[in-house]
C-alpha positions as CSV (number, residue, x, y, z in Angstrom):
1,M,-52.1,-19.2,-27.3
2,A,-49.9,-18.4,-24.3
3,Q,-47.2,-15.8,-24.7
4,A,-43.7,-16.7,-23.8
5,A,-42.3,-14.9,-20.7
6,F,-39.1,-13.0,-21.3
7,A,-36.6,-12.6,-18.5
8,P,-34.7,-9.3,-18.4
9,E,-31.4,-9.5,-20.1
10,P,-28.5,-9.9,-17.7
11,A,-26.0,-7.0,-17.3
12,Q,-23.4,-7.2,-19.9
13,Q,-19.8,-7.5,-18.8
14,P,-17.7,-4.8,-20.4
15,A,-15.5,-5.9,-23.3
16,E,-12.4,-4.6,-21.5
17,P,-11.6,-3.7,-17.9
18,S,-13.8,-0.9,-16.6
19,F,-14.9,0.6,-13.3
20,D,-18.5,0.1,-14.6
21,V,-18.3,-3.4,-13.4
22,L,-18.6,-2.1,-9.8
23,R,-22.3,-1.3,-10.6
24,W,-23.3,-4.7,-11.7
25,H,-21.0,-7.2,-10.0
26,D,-22.8,-8.1,-6.7
27,E,-20.9,-11.2,-5.7
28,P,-18.0,-11.1,-3.3
29,W,-14.9,-9.7,-4.8
30,T,-11.5,-11.5,-4.9
31,A,-8.0,-10.2,-5.7
32,Q,-8.1,-12.1,-9.0
33,L,-11.5,-10.7,-10.0
34,A,-10.3,-7.2,-9.4
35,L,-7.1,-7.8,-11.4
36,D,-9.2,-9.3,-14.2
37,L,-12.1,-6.9,-14.3
38,L,-10.9,-3.5,-13.1
39,P,-8.6,-1.3,-15.2
40,E,-5.1,-0.4,-14.1
41,T,-5.0,3.1,-12.6
42,N,-2.5,5.7,-11.6
43,G,-5.3,7.4,-9.6
44,P,-7.1,6.0,-6.6
45,K,-5.9,2.8,-4.9
46,V,-8.2,-0.1,-5.6
47,E,-7.9,-2.9,-3.0
48,V,-9.9,-5.9,-2.0
49,L,-10.5,-6.9,1.6
50,S,-12.9,-9.6,2.8
51,G,-14.9,-9.6,-0.4
52,S,-15.3,-5.9,-0.8
53,V,-13.6,-3.4,-3.1
54,I,-12.0,-0.5,-1.3
55,V,-11.2,2.7,-3.3
56,T,-9.2,5.4,-1.7
57,P,-7.8,8.6,-3.3
58,H,-4.2,9.6,-3.2
59,A,-3.0,11.1,0.1
60,G,-1.7,14.6,0.5
61,Y,1.5,16.1,-0.8
62,D,3.5,15.4,2.4
63,H,2.6,11.7,2.0
64,Q,3.8,11.7,-1.6
65,D,6.9,13.6,-0.8
66,A,7.9,11.2,2.0
67,E,7.0,8.1,-0.1
68,L,9.2,9.1,-3.0
69,D,12.2,10.1,-0.9
70,L,12.0,7.1,1.3
71,A,11.6,4.7,-1.6
72,Y,14.6,6.2,-3.4
73,L,16.8,5.7,-0.4
74,L,15.5,2.3,0.6
75,K,15.7,0.9,-2.9
76,Q,19.4,1.4,-3.0
77,A,19.9,-0.3,0.3
78,A,17.6,-3.1,-0.6
79,R,19.4,-3.9,-3.9
80,R,22.7,-4.2,-2.0
81,A,21.0,-7.0,-0.1
82,K,19.6,-8.6,-3.3
83,L,16.1,-7.5,-2.5
84,W,13.7,-5.6,-4.8
85,L,11.7,-2.5,-3.7
86,Y,8.5,-1.1,-5.3
87,I,6.0,1.5,-4.4
88,E,2.2,1.1,-4.4
89,A,2.4,-2.3,-6.0
90,N,-0.3,-5.1,-6.1
91,V,0.2,-7.7,-3.4
92,V,-2.2,-10.7,-3.3
93,S,-2.9,-12.5,0.0
94,G,-5.5,-15.3,-0.6
95,H,-8.6,-13.5,-1.9
96,D,-7.4,-10.1,-0.7
97,L,-5.5,-7.5,-2.7
98,F,-3.3,-5.0,-0.9
99,I,-1.4,-2.0,-2.3
100,P,1.1,-1.1,0.4
101,D,3.0,2.2,0.1
102,I,6.3,0.3,0.2
103,V,6.9,-3.3,-1.0
104,V,10.1,-5.2,-0.6
105,L,10.3,-8.6,-2.3
106,D,12.7,-11.4,-2.3
107,V,12.4,-11.9,-6.0
108,P,12.1,-9.3,-8.9
109,A,8.6,-8.6,-10.1
110,G,9.4,-7.4,-13.6
111,G,6.7,-8.1,-16.1
112,R,4.1,-8.9,-13.4
113,T,0.9,-7.2,-12.5
114,A,0.8,-8.6,-8.9
115,M,2.9,-10.7,-6.6
116,D,1.9,-13.2,-3.9
117,I,2.4,-11.9,-0.4
118,R,4.7,-14.9,0.4
119,H,7.4,-13.0,-1.5
120,A,7.1,-9.9,0.7
121,V,10.0,-9.4,3.0
122,L,8.9,-6.0,4.2
123,L,5.7,-4.0,3.7
124,G,5.5,-0.3,4.7
125,E,2.7,2.2,5.2
126,I,2.8,5.9,5.4
127,V,0.1,6.9,7.9
128,S,-2.6,9.1,6.3
129,P,-4.6,11.4,8.6
130,G,-7.9,10.0,7.3
131,N,-6.8,6.4,7.6
132,R,-4.9,6.2,10.8
133,R,-6.7,3.0,12.0
134,K,-6.0,1.2,8.7
135,D,-2.3,2.2,8.6
136,V,-1.6,1.8,12.3
137,I,-3.8,-1.2,13.3
138,D,-5.6,-3.0,10.5
139,R,-2.9,-3.4,7.9
140,P,-0.1,-4.5,10.3
141,R,-2.5,-7.1,11.7
142,E,-3.3,-8.3,8.2
143,Y,0.3,-8.4,7.1
144,A,1.3,-10.2,10.3
145,A,-1.5,-12.8,9.7
146,A,0.0,-13.4,6.2
147,G,3.5,-14.0,7.7
148,V,5.3,-10.9,6.3
149,P,8.5,-10.8,8.3
150,F,8.9,-7.0,8.6
151,F,6.5,-4.0,8.7
152,L,7.7,-0.4,8.4
153,R,5.5,2.5,9.5
154,V,6.1,6.2,8.7
155,D,4.1,8.8,10.6
156,L,4.0,12.4,9.5
157,R,1.8,13.8,12.2
158,N,2.3,17.6,12.7
159,R,4.9,17.4,9.9
160,V,7.4,15.7,12.3
161,P,8.3,12.5,10.5
162,T,8.9,9.3,12.6
163,L,9.9,5.9,11.4
164,A,9.3,2.6,13.2
165,L,10.3,-0.9,12.1
166,F,8.5,-4.0,13.5
167,E,9.6,-7.7,13.2
168,L,7.2,-10.6,13.2
169,T,7.6,-12.6,16.4
170,E,5.2,-15.3,17.4
171,G,2.5,-14.0,15.1
172,E,2.7,-10.4,16.1
173,Y,4.8,-7.4,15.2
174,R,7.3,-6.2,17.8
175,P,9.2,-2.9,17.5
176,V,12.9,-3.3,16.8
177,A,13.9,0.3,15.7
178,A,12.3,3.7,15.8
179,A,13.4,7.4,15.5
180,A,11.8,10.8,15.1
181,A,13.0,13.8,13.1
182,G,16.3,15.1,14.2
183,T,17.6,11.6,15.3
184,R,18.9,8.7,13.4
185,F,16.8,5.8,12.3
186,L,18.9,2.7,12.0
187,M,17.8,-0.8,11.0
188,R,19.9,-4.0,10.5
189,E,17.3,-6.3,9.1
190,P,16.1,-7.2,6.5
191,F,18.9,-5.0,5.2
192,E,21.0,-2.2,6.6
193,F,19.6,1.2,6.3
194,A,19.9,4.5,8.1
195,V,18.2,7.9,7.7
196,D,17.2,11.0,9.7
197,P,13.4,11.0,9.3
198,A,13.5,14.8,8.9
199,D,15.0,14.2,5.4
200,L,11.8,12.7,4.2
201,L,9.9,16.0,4.0
202,G,10.8,18.8,1.7
203,E,9.6,22.4,1.7
204,E,7.9,24.1,4.6
205,A,4.1,24.2,4.5
206,L,2.6,27.2,2.9
207,P,0.6,29.7,5.1
208,E,-3.0,28.8,5.3
209,D,-4.0,32.2,3.8
210,S,-1.5,32.1,0.9
211,G,-4.2,31.3,-1.6
212,D,-1.7,29.2,-3.6
213,E,-3.3,26.0,-4.6
214,G,-1.1,25.1,-7.5
């Protein structure tokens, strides 16, 4: 009597969102799959680009310092223009999932996990030393392709903050305002805002040999 052949049991999908899914899901990823299958996290950024999941750790303390201060100042200016600002929020563009450092929307996102990129008025990135190409070249190109009207870039190289605003013109971002620390950054659109980029960094860096890692 022939014995029945038994196929190996397929990998079981976790009962609730878990990063374990990254070990068994071998099909192309989409933004919706990531939102459905991966857990929410306050740790690394989990994005989806061209079918792949991209996980990046939080950037350094200067990055966090500038992001918080800039978001606080921008949020007040945005609300006066009836726009809504969020930081590190989920933005869906087709099958891709982005988490920009700064997100300005034309509608409130209260109660939502993600927003379609068509509601983005401005997206901003703070350049990280280990991801300069992504923040300076790749993301602006992707946001422009999605039709986001404005892109804001913050660069903290050598702890000398600079801000640059770009407007989408004929499918490409063109610079419309820029300033370095010690001068005044002024933009008129998509809302009025002014700041000295120097105000985006706090304390001086500790000496390399201080031994203080707290």
